[in-house]
Backbone as a chain_set.jsonl record, in Angstrom:
{"seq": "MDLEARSLQPNVKDVLLAELREYKSDLNNLKSEHKRLASANSNQAARDDLLESGMVDAMSVSANQRGRLMMSTERLNESSDRIKESRRTMLETEELGVSILQDLHQQRQSLLHANDTVFLLLKVPYRLHLLTGKFEGKDERKRLMRKGGRKNK", "coords": {"N": [[90.964, -96.187, 5.296], [90.783, -97.015, 7.643], [92.082, -99.426, 7.909], [94.938, -98.608, 7.614], [94.964, -97.073, 9.523], [94.983, -98.984, 11.522], [97.238, -100.305, 11.271], [99.372, -98.958, 11.874], [101.304, -97.578, 14.597], [100.706, -98.575, 17.953], [100.578, -96.464, 19.842], [99.474, -94.176, 18.263], [97.752, -95.306, 17.145], [95.752, -95.65, 18.848], [94.799, -93.032, 18.776], [94.514, -92.441, 15.883], [92.063, -93.657, 15.086], [89.795, -93.039, 16.979], [89.351, -90.7, 16.37], [88.587, -91.265, 13.738], [86.911, -92.923, 14.117], [84.927, -90.207, 15.186], [85.029, -88.986, 12.777], [83.205, -90.773, 11.077], [80.784, -90.99, 12.684], [80.401, -87.946, 12.33], [79.795, -88.05, 9.694], [77.874, -89.849, 9.324], [75.942, -88.723, 10.675], [75.719, -86.267, 8.57], [75.1, -87.298, 6.633], [72.155, -88.414, 7.302], [70.972, -86.228, 7.968], [70.744, -84.535, 5.239], [68.787, -86.327, 3.71], [67.277, -86.181, 5.245], [66.773, -83.311, 4.788], [66.706, -83.096, 2.347], [63.997, -84.66, 1.381], [62.546, -83.33, 2.816], [62.25, -80.739, 1.22], [61.724, -81.803, -1.434], [59.571, -82.439, -0.638], [57.966, -79.929, 0.091], [58.348, -79.067, -2.896], [56.97, -81.108, -4.466], [54.713, -79.817, -2.805], [54.508, -76.783, -3.869], [53.737, -77.079, -5.955], [51.903, -78.177, -5.908], [50.101, -76.208, -4.463], [50.271, -73.891, -6.838], [49.262, -75.218, -8.959], [47.06, -75.443, -7.633], [46.639, -72.564, -7.763], [46.282, -71.958, -10.085], [43.851, -72.498, -10.297], [42.213, -71.663, -9.277], [42.826, -68.725, -10.489], [41.58, -69.197, -12.502], [38.836, -69.536, -11.7], [38.437, -67.575, -10.171], [38.139, -65.382, -12.576], [36.377, -65.934, -13.767], [34.382, -65.838, -11.817], [34.397, -62.969, -12.203], [33.478, -62.578, -14.938], [31.024, -63.036, -14.962], [30.243, -61.536, -13.006], [30.757, -59.186, -14.265], [28.668, -59.256, -16.758], [26.59, -59.611, -14.791], [26.702, -57.11, -13.677], [26.136, -55.461, -16.21], [23.537, -56.179, -17.224], [22.338, -55.4, -14.755], [22.689, -52.201, -14.882], [21.272, -52.087, -17.511], [18.352, -52.246, -16.906], [18.059, -50.812, -15.533], [18.471, -47.959, -17.156], [15.891, -48.951, -18.525], [14.571, -48.628, -16.616], [14.143, -46.39, -16.636], [13.753, -44.949, -18.281], [11.121, -45.594, -18.699], [10.014, -44.496, -16.657], [10.464, -41.558, -17.541], [8.663, -41.977, -19.605], [6.141, -42.161, -17.879], [6.256, -39.589, -16.846], [5.355, -38.011, -19.115], [3.314, -38.867, -19.718], [1.411, -38.256, -17.652], [1.618, -35.694, -17.9], [0.264, -35.137, -19.988], [-2.184, -35.856, -19.768], [-2.831, -34.22, -17.71], [-2.422, -31.665, -18.758], [-5.418, -32.375, -20.576], [-7.501, -32.773, -18.609], [-6.947, -30.367, -17.697], [-8.004, -28.454, -20.455], [-10.612, -30.104, -20.756], [-12.106, -28.781, -18.128], [-12.088, -26.768, -19.435], [-13.951, -26.351, -21.365], [-15.954, -27.845, -20.243], [-16.781, -25.581, -18.3], [-17.447, -23.354, -19.612], [-19.66, -24.485, -21.551], [-21.186, -24.719, -19.463], [-21.582, -22.259, -18.627], [-22.952, -21.348, -21.358], [-24.882, -22.58, -21.254], [-26.177, -21.554, -18.828], [-26.635, -18.744, -19.989], [-28.141, -19.26, -22.102], [-30.576, -19.832, -20.755], [-31.193, -17.842, -19.672], [-32.132, -15.61, -21.447], [-33.827, -17.571, -23.501], [-35.908, -17.372, -21.637], [-36.592, -19.241, -20.403], [-39.172, -21.44, -18.005], [-38.674, -23.629, -16.795], [-35.685, -25.216, -16.073], [-33.284, -28.144, -16.65], [-30.575, -29.033, -14.979], [-27.422, -29.194, -15.59], [-25.273, -31.176, -13.962], [-26.736, -31.731, -11.365], [-29.069, -32.479, -12.391], [-31.185, -32.455, -12.22], [-34.572, -30.571, -12.119], [-34.9, -26.643, -12.961], [-37.113, -24.117, -11.444], [-38.019, -20.761, -11.144], [-37.187, -19.385, -9.473], [-34.249, -19.768, -9.995], [-33.529, -18.503, -11.651], [-34.049, -15.946, -11.223], [-32.006, -15.93, -9.765], [-29.742, -16.09, -11.318], [-30.009, -13.514, -12.435], [-29.123, -11.688, -11.102], [-26.303, -11.78, -10.314], [-25.859, -11.855, -13.52], [-25.82, -13.541, -14.986], [-23.835, -15.008, -14.448], [-22.023, -17.511, -13.158], [-21.417, -19.225, -10.194], [-17.715, -19.989, -9.877]], "CA": [[91.21, -95.27, 6.382], [90.352, -97.716, 8.497], [93.418, -100.487, 7.618], [95.698, -97.501, 7.179], [95.159, -96.6, 11.485], [95.162, -100.234, 12.347], [98.198, -100.836, 10.459], [99.943, -97.844, 12.073], [101.685, -98.414, 16.071], [99.751, -98.347, 18.693], [100.008, -94.862, 20.822], [99.226, -93.653, 17.125], [96.381, -95.826, 16.595], [94.489, -95.716, 19.536], [94.409, -90.983, 18.437], [93.78, -91.884, 14.599], [90.914, -94.875, 15.58], [89.292, -92.973, 17.669], [89.221, -89.724, 14.961], [88.123, -91.959, 12.448], [85.278, -92.759, 15.035], [84.237, -89.637, 15.643], [84.618, -88.649, 11.27], [82.295, -91.251, 10.865], [79.938, -90.071, 12.933], [79.709, -87.048, 11.762], [79.562, -88.866, 8.394], [76.438, -90.513, 9.245], [74.794, -87.066, 10.89], [75.722, -85.392, 7.941], [74.347, -88.301, 5.527], [70.895, -88.094, 8.065], [70.73, -84.496, 7.55], [70.956, -84.659, 3.889], [68.137, -87.326, 3.397], [65.342, -85.306, 6.2], [66.342, -81.735, 3.838], [66.777, -83.441, 0.332], [62.912, -85.799, 1.42], [61.865, -81.78, 2.84], [62.497, -80.505, -0.48], [60.619, -82.507, -2.281], [57.555, -81.899, 0.499], [57.465, -78.598, -0.321], [58.469, -78.77, -4.166], [55.201, -80.971, -4.197], [53.736, -78.537, -1.829], [54.657, -75.676, -4.316], [53.0, -77.321, -7.682], [50.166, -78.243, -5.471], [49.667, -74.643, -4.652], [50.413, -73.792, -7.763], [47.641, -75.603, -10.065], [45.756, -74.685, -7.168], [46.106, -70.902, -7.482], [45.709, -71.837, -11.756], [42.19, -73.063, -10.426], [41.584, -69.845, -8.242], [42.74, -67.265, -11.218], [40.281, -69.17, -13.767], [37.768, -69.493, -11.063], [38.141, -65.182, -10.279], [38.57, -64.525, -14.258], [35.023, -66.777, -13.952], [33.315, -65.208, -11.207], [34.509, -61.13, -12.241], [33.572, -62.526, -15.979], [29.781, -63.56, -14.636], [30.01, -60.175, -12.514], [30.454, -57.381, -14.607], [27.997, -59.466, -17.15], [25.527, -59.138, -14.126], [26.602, -55.639, -13.765], [26.159, -54.755, -17.402], [22.591, -56.503, -17.113], [21.568, -53.681, -13.494], [22.461, -50.986, -15.818], [20.7, -51.747, -19.136], [17.746, -52.475, -16.842], [18.345, -49.374, -14.433], [18.032, -47.618, -18.281], [14.378, -48.855, -18.382], [13.177, -47.329, -15.64], [14.711, -44.54, -16.368], [12.881, -44.474, -19.668], [9.37, -45.798, -18.501], [9.199, -43.55, -15.517], [10.488, -40.332, -18.233], [7.08, -41.356, -20.656], [4.835, -41.761, -17.209], [5.753, -38.118, -16.858], [5.053, -37.151, -20.254], [1.918, -39.427, -20.106], [0.788, -37.889, -16.678], [1.558, -34.601, -17.732], [-0.144, -34.888, -20.52], [-3.496, -35.964, -18.778], [-3.526, -32.579, -16.725], [-3.263, -30.731, -20.018], [-6.006, -32.683, -21.425], [-8.572, -32.414, -18.166], [-7.478, -28.655, -17.501], [-9.044, -28.443, -21.636], [-12.112, -30.392, -20.287], [-12.254, -28.419, -17.466], [-12.473, -24.921, -19.354], [-14.9, -26.452, -22.188], [-17.316, -27.594, -18.728], [-17.427, -23.952, -17.775], [-18.486, -23.011, -21.025], [-20.998, -25.117, -21.453], [-22.114, -23.846, -17.85], [-21.95, -20.292, -19.14], [-23.768, -21.582, -22.302], [-26.539, -23.235, -21.117], [-27.136, -20.351, -18.069], [-27.233, -17.506, -20.888], [-29.788, -20.063, -23.018], [-31.976, -19.847, -19.586], [-31.8, -16.125, -18.946], [-32.711, -15.591, -22.934], [-35.129, -17.755, -23.656], [-36.755, -16.822, -20.22], [-37.169, -20.846, -19.96], [-38.894, -21.328, -17.058], [-37.916, -24.663, -15.808], [-34.267, -26.672, -17.185], [-32.134, -29.305, -16.692], [-29.44, -28.931, -14.015], [-26.383, -30.576, -16.501], [-24.626, -31.245, -12.953], [-27.147, -32.641, -10.281], [-29.882, -33.822, -13.343], [-32.511, -31.967, -11.122], [-34.856, -29.284, -12.705], [-34.731, -25.6, -11.963], [-37.171, -23.394, -11.436], [-38.138, -19.316, -12.362], [-36.097, -18.738, -8.551], [-33.139, -20.148, -10.049], [-33.45, -18.01, -13.139], [-33.705, -15.104, -10.892], [-30.418, -15.338, -9.187], [-28.275, -15.983, -11.653], [-30.209, -12.326, -13.634], [-28.702, -10.968, -10.059], [-25.436, -12.053, -11.004], [-25.532, -11.38, -14.868], [-25.556, -14.427, -16.23], [-22.464, -15.732, -14.618], [-22.358, -18.875, -12.327], [-20.354, -18.909, -9.367], [-16.901, -21.109, -10.014]], "C": [[91.538, -96.207, 7.337], [91.511, -98.818, 8.897], [94.431, -99.669, 8.183], [96.166, -97.714, 8.552], [95.304, -97.784, 12.159], [96.793, -100.631, 12.278], [99.877, -100.189, 11.232], [100.402, -98.643, 13.875], [100.982, -98.001, 17.14], [99.687, -97.671, 19.831], [99.581, -93.999, 19.784], [98.134, -93.987, 16.313], [95.608, -95.778, 16.839], [93.847, -94.486, 18.827], [93.52, -91.755, 17.149], [92.66, -93.099, 14.726], [89.545, -93.98, 15.855], [88.254, -91.42, 16.931], [88.537, -89.715, 13.593], [86.949, -92.241, 12.627], [84.169, -91.602, 14.843], [83.903, -88.568, 14.02], [83.284, -90.052, 11.499], [80.804, -91.382, 10.988], [78.858, -89.509, 12.52], [79.333, -87.202, 10.597], [77.882, -89.042, 8.428], [75.144, -89.573, 9.433], [74.118, -86.701, 10.212], [74.422, -85.692, 6.729], [72.693, -88.189, 5.769], [70.517, -87.186, 7.801], [70.152, -84.387, 6.323], [69.904, -84.517, 3.7], [67.051, -86.426, 4.059], [65.339, -83.797, 5.199], [66.313, -82.352, 2.629], [64.683, -84.121, 0.262], [61.783, -83.882, 1.808], [61.18, -80.975, 1.58], [62.058, -80.527, -1.372], [59.495, -82.021, -1.835], [57.529, -80.675, -0.219], [57.81, -78.434, -2.327], [56.709, -79.444, -4.399], [54.563, -80.081, -4.035], [53.391, -77.302, -2.991], [54.107, -76.273, -5.685], [52.163, -77.478, -7.258], [49.582, -76.987, -5.54], [49.312, -74.002, -6.005], [49.117, -73.596, -8.777], [46.389, -74.677, -9.165], [45.737, -72.95, -7.55], [45.703, -70.959, -8.82], [44.2, -71.837, -11.441], [41.357, -71.924, -10.155], [41.233, -69.073, -9.156], [41.557, -67.625, -12.306], [39.046, -69.419, -13.029], [37.517, -67.526, -10.714], [37.756, -65.01, -11.448], [37.004, -65.547, -13.911], [33.822, -65.557, -13.267], [33.534, -63.514, -12.195], [33.816, -61.288, -13.791], [31.454, -62.147, -15.823], [29.447, -62.233, -13.773], [29.906, -58.752, -13.55], [29.15, -57.997, -16.137], [25.9, -58.924, -16.159], [25.248, -57.364, -13.79], [26.071, -54.257, -15.048], [24.152, -55.436, -17.704], [21.393, -55.561, -16.161], [21.388, -52.959, -14.761], [21.617, -50.787, -17.14], [19.078, -51.653, -17.976], [17.285, -50.935, -15.83], [17.788, -47.853, -15.863], [16.145, -47.751, -18.298], [13.897, -48.273, -18.076], [13.061, -46.247, -15.92], [13.536, -43.976, -17.274], [11.282, -44.629, -19.549], [9.015, -44.67, -17.8], [9.412, -41.736, -16.39], [8.453, -40.469, -18.89], [6.054, -41.754, -19.249], [5.342, -40.421, -16.595], [5.523, -36.94, -17.627], [3.09, -37.421, -20.001], [0.871, -38.203, -18.858], [0.98, -36.322, -16.612], [0.752, -33.88, -19.286], [-2.101, -34.917, -20.481], [-4.114, -34.481, -18.071], [-3.809, -31.871, -17.328], [-5.146, -30.298, -20.614], [-7.346, -32.735, -20.247], [-8.09, -30.901, -17.972], [-8.353, -28.08, -19.168], [-10.061, -28.812, -21.308], [-12.843, -29.486, -19.442], [-12.825, -26.737, -18.31], [-13.842, -25.212, -20.25], [-15.978, -26.462, -20.885], [-17.565, -26.441, -18.456], [-17.406, -23.705, -19.009], [-19.36, -23.302, -21.69], [-21.708, -23.927, -20.582], [-22.013, -22.776, -18.665], [-23.054, -20.632, -20.08], [-24.955, -21.222, -22.078], [-27.298, -21.907, -20.043], [-27.22, -19.484, -19.402], [-28.252, -18.166, -22.147], [-31.084, -19.58, -21.912], [-32.604, -19.164, -19.787], [-32.201, -15.474, -20.42], [-33.569, -15.754, -23.593], [-36.439, -17.472, -22.919], [-37.777, -18.283, -20.008], [-37.47, -21.28, -18.689], [-38.734, -22.511, -16.187], [-36.693, -24.746, -17.074], [-34.116, -27.614, -16.621], [-31.331, -29.04, -15.827], [-28.067, -29.872, -14.837], [-25.765, -31.277, -14.984], [-25.25, -32.6, -12.54], [-27.882, -33.327, -11.357], [-31.54, -33.377, -12.714], [-33.01, -30.776, -12.277], [-34.462, -27.68, -11.793], [-35.443, -24.859, -12.359], [-36.547, -21.882, -12.022], [-36.644, -18.945, -10.704], [-34.357, -18.789, -9.074], [-32.758, -18.88, -11.583], [-33.195, -16.805, -12.65], [-32.471, -14.809, -10.161], [-29.708, -15.481, -9.79], [-28.531, -14.684, -12.709], [-29.776, -11.34, -12.151], [-27.296, -10.688, -10.389], [-24.866, -11.707, -12.286], [-25.324, -12.204, -15.199], [-24.126, -14.817, -15.74], [-22.87, -16.781, -13.293], [-21.163, -18.609, -11.21], [-18.904, -20.063, -10.011], [-16.181, -21.444, -9.085]], "O": [[92.655, -96.156, 7.852], [91.798, -99.032, 10.075], [94.844, -100.005, 9.292], [97.22, -98.251, 8.893], [95.715, -97.763, 13.32], [97.402, -101.19, 13.19], [101.006, -100.679, 11.185], [100.037, -99.741, 14.297], [100.645, -96.817, 17.122], [98.964, -98.016, 20.766], [99.234, -92.899, 20.212], [97.654, -93.446, 15.317], [94.601, -95.783, 16.132], [92.721, -94.565, 18.335], [92.29, -91.8, 17.153], [92.696, -93.426, 13.54], [88.499, -94.095, 15.217], [87.047, -91.183, 16.964], [88.144, -88.875, 12.784], [86.017, -92.047, 11.847], [82.996, -91.766, 14.505], [83.01, -87.726, 13.928], [82.462, -89.826, 12.387], [79.929, -91.666, 10.17], [77.66, -89.731, 12.341], [78.41, -86.461, 10.258], [76.992, -88.517, 7.76], [74.041, -89.511, 8.89], [72.897, -86.552, 10.266], [73.5, -85.053, 6.222], [71.939, -87.948, 4.827], [69.424, -87.218, 7.235], [68.951, -84.119, 6.313], [69.419, -83.403, 3.501], [66.072, -86.013, 3.438], [64.295, -83.224, 4.884], [65.619, -81.759, 1.803], [64.099, -84.018, -0.817], [60.765, -83.464, 1.257], [60.031, -80.74, 1.206], [61.884, -79.61, -2.174], [58.635, -81.359, -2.416], [56.9, -80.639, -1.277], [57.298, -77.456, -2.87], [55.658, -78.807, -4.478], [53.875, -79.499, -4.873], [52.243, -76.867, -3.081], [54.21, -75.443, -6.587], [51.186, -77.063, -7.881], [48.765, -76.631, -6.388], [48.165, -73.626, -6.245], [48.407, -72.675, -9.181], [45.492, -73.888, -9.461], [44.693, -72.298, -7.549], [44.804, -70.168, -9.102], [43.39, -71.278, -12.18], [40.308, -71.449, -10.59], [40.103, -68.593, -9.246], [40.81, -66.811, -12.85], [38.058, -69.538, -13.754], [36.679, -66.672, -11.004], [36.753, -64.296, -11.469], [38.112, -65.827, -14.368], [32.953, -64.834, -13.754], [32.559, -63.113, -12.83], [33.463, -60.18, -14.194], [30.813, -61.282, -16.42], [28.281, -61.849, -13.87], [29.221, -57.73, -13.526], [28.652, -56.997, -16.654], [24.841, -58.398, -16.501], [24.235, -56.67, -13.699], [25.812, -53.055, -15.001], [23.608, -54.833, -18.629], [20.262, -55.17, -16.452], [20.416, -52.982, -15.515], [21.342, -49.723, -17.695], [18.471, -50.659, -18.376], [16.217, -50.342, -15.679], [16.964, -46.981, -15.59], [15.351, -46.828, -18.119], [13.055, -47.493, -18.521], [12.264, -45.346, -15.657], [12.746, -43.042, -17.135], [10.427, -43.97, -20.141], [8.057, -43.944, -18.066], [8.713, -40.799, -16.004], [7.494, -39.707, -18.775], [4.883, -41.627, -19.605], [4.657, -40.121, -15.617], [5.466, -35.735, -17.382], [2.109, -36.679, -20.059], [-0.104, -37.531, -19.195], [0.649, -35.671, -15.621], [0.659, -32.698, -19.619], [-2.938, -34.195, -21.021], [-5.215, -33.942, -17.963], [-4.848, -31.222, -17.21], [-5.801, -29.288, -20.871], [-8.423, -32.744, -20.842], [-9.017, -30.105, -18.122], [-9.303, -27.311, -19.025], [-10.904, -27.926, -21.445], [-14.02, -29.248, -19.714], [-13.634, -25.903, -17.903], [-14.816, -24.494, -20.022], [-16.658, -25.499, -20.531], [-18.76, -26.171, -18.336], [-17.132, -24.855, -19.354], [-19.923, -22.51, -22.446], [-22.35, -22.896, -20.783], [-22.826, -22.766, -19.589], [-24.171, -20.259, -19.72], [-25.732, -20.308, -22.355], [-28.407, -21.4, -20.21], [-28.299, -19.736, -19.939], [-28.949, -17.512, -22.923], [-32.188, -19.12, -22.201], [-33.813, -19.147, -20.02], [-32.814, -14.436, -20.169], [-34.194, -14.908, -24.233], [-37.589, -17.37, -23.346], [-38.952, -18.449, -19.68], [-36.511, -21.577, -17.977], [-38.665, -22.398, -14.963], [-36.69, -24.509, -18.282], [-35.056, -27.999, -15.925], [-31.435, -27.846, -16.11], [-27.859, -31.066, -14.617], [-26.002, -32.473, -15.155], [-24.957, -33.763, -12.817], [-27.655, -34.524, -11.529], [-32.639, -33.922, -12.815], [-32.262, -30.204, -13.07], [-34.012, -27.5, -10.661], [-35.179, -24.446, -13.488], [-35.569, -21.607, -12.716], [-35.535, -18.437, -10.872], [-33.462, -18.057, -8.653], [-31.718, -18.715, -12.219], [-32.285, -16.202, -13.218], [-31.994, -13.69, -9.977], [-28.607, -15.157, -9.345], [-27.749, -14.518, -13.645], [-30.182, -10.178, -12.191], [-26.975, -9.547, -10.721], [-23.699, -11.329, -12.388], [-24.404, -12.129, -16.013], [-23.249, -14.947, -16.595], [-23.907, -16.717, -12.633], [-20.18, -17.893, -11.404], [-19.314, -21.022, -10.664], [-15.455, -22.433, -9.193]]}, "num_chains": 1, "name": "protein.A"}
């Protein structure tokens, strides 16, 4: 185009060469802009590739963490169940202990009453007190006879 414009008449030639210079300048600007955008797109593509691989890594890490969290939750639930079962066993054992203590108390009361009754019936002047380990004499026997052979509870 440049050669054709130079071969024309001088008045047309100057106008066409000016337009040609303008077109060449526009073309160079467009080429440089294209290169800039193409490199930005390739950088963006590379960046997207990196991010996608990072997301895959993040997803696998997240799945791994989720798995560990689920296992920990399961172990925690099992431990809670064991604690509940232990608590239930403890309460049953405590209830059985209370029942045994009540039975022993009733048996103790029966033995003390029987001891007092024997003391009154045999009219033994002295006896060994079951709780204190001391001997009791006639005064104690009189007190028991007044109460009808019953001890205070």
